[in-house]
C-alpha positions as CSV (number, residue, x, y, z in Angstrom):
1,X,-5.4,-7.8,9.7
2,X,-2.0,-6.6,10.7
3,X,-2.3,-8.7,13.9
4,X,-3.4,-11.8,12.1
5,X,-1.3,-14.9,11.7
6,X,0.7,-14.7,8.4
7,X,-1.2,-17.7,6.9
8,X,-4.6,-16.0,7.6
9,X,-3.4,-12.7,6.2
10,X,-2.0,-14.5,3.1
11,X,-5.3,-16.2,2.6
12,X,-7.2,-12.9,2.7
13,X,-4.9,-11.0,0.4
14,X,-4.2,-13.7,-2.1
15,X,-1.5,-13.6,-4.8
16,X,-2.8,-10.8,-6.9
17,X,-3.0,-7.4,-5.1
18,X,-5.4,-6.2,-7.8
19,X,-7.9,-8.8,-6.4
20,X,-7.2,-7.9,-2.7
21,X,-10.2,-6.7,-0.6
22,X,-8.7,-3.2,-0.5
23,X,-8.3,-2.8,-4.2
24,X,-11.8,-4.1,-4.9
25,X,-13.2,-1.6,-2.3
26,X,-11.1,1.2,-3.8
27,X,-12.7,0.7,-7.2
28,X,-16.1,1.7,-5.7
29,X,-14.8,4.6,-3.6
30,X,-15.1,8.2,-4.7
31,X,-12.2,9.3,-2.5
32,X,-9.5,8.0,-0.1
33,X,-8.3,9.2,3.3
34,X,-4.8,8.3,4.3
35,X,-4.1,8.6,8.0
36,X,-0.6,9.3,9.1
37,X,0.8,8.9,12.6
38,X,3.9,10.3,14.3
39,X,5.2,6.8,15.3
40,X,5.6,5.2,11.8
41,X,6.0,6.6,8.4
42,X,3.2,5.0,6.3
43,X,5.3,5.4,3.2
44,X,7.8,2.8,4.5
45,X,5.1,0.2,4.4
46,X,4.7,-1.1,0.8
47,X,1.1,-2.1,1.2
48,X,0.3,1.5,2.2
49,X,2.3,2.7,-0.8
50,X,0.5,0.3,-3.1
51,X,-2.8,1.4,-1.8
52,X,-2.0,5.1,-2.3
53,X,-0.5,4.4,-5.7
54,X,-3.6,2.5,-6.7
55,X,-5.8,5.4,-5.6
56,X,-3.7,7.7,-7.8
57,X,-3.9,5.3,-10.7
58,X,-7.7,5.3,-10.5
59,X,-7.8,9.1,-10.3
60,X,-9.2,9.0,-6.7
61,X,-8.7,12.2,-4.7
62,X,-6.6,11.4,-1.6
63,X,-6.8,13.4,1.6
64,X,-3.8,12.8,3.9
65,X,-4.4,13.6,7.6
66,X,-2.4,13.3,10.8
67,X,1.0,14.3,11.8
68,X,4.2,13.7,9.9
69,X,6.5,11.1,11.4
70,X,9.5,12.6,13.4
71,X,12.0,11.3,10.9
72,X,11.8,10.4,7.2
73,X,14.4,8.3,5.4
74,X,13.8,8.7,1.6
75,X,15.8,5.5,1.0
76,X,13.0,3.5,2.8
77,X,9.9,5.1,1.3
78,X,7.9,4.7,-1.9
79,X,9.0,1.9,-4.2
80,X,11.8,1.2,-1.7
81,X,9.3,0.5,1.1
82,X,9.0,-3.1,2.3
83,X,6.5,-5.5,3.7
84,X,7.0,-7.7,6.8
85,X,6.6,-10.6,4.4
86,X,9.3,-10.6,1.8
87,X,6.9,-12.5,-0.6
88,X,4.5,-9.6,-0.4
89,X,7.3,-7.1,-1.1
90,X,8.2,-9.0,-4.3
91,X,4.5,-9.4,-5.3
92,X,3.7,-5.7,-4.9
93,X,6.7,-4.4,-6.7
94,X,6.0,-6.8,-9.6
95,X,2.4,-5.6,-9.7
96,X,3.5,-1.9,-9.7
97,X,6.1,-2.7,-12.4
98,X,3.6,-4.5,-14.7
99,X,0.9,-1.8,-14.3
100,X,3.4,1.0,-14.7
101,X,4.7,-0.4,-18.0
102,X,1.2,0.2,-19.5
103,X,1.5,4.0,-19.0
């Protein structure tokens, strides 16, 4: 989906990340595999962060495989990560904030 037109991707993902295809599939998974690559730090991509956070929230074991990126800027990872679509960035941070308040 990362190569799709923004309108197509928005239609797939919707406005509630807890109803996204990934989150729905995650609820039925027994474990998660996160694949790193040396070209891009996946923790700078907020959708990746949300997916890993969701796995943790659901007590799913996560196996991380692949090489670490060559450089890591802590100021651009985790909750500070961003999406290419600023609307997605706001939506995901709001979703994490709301769910995090329940803990």
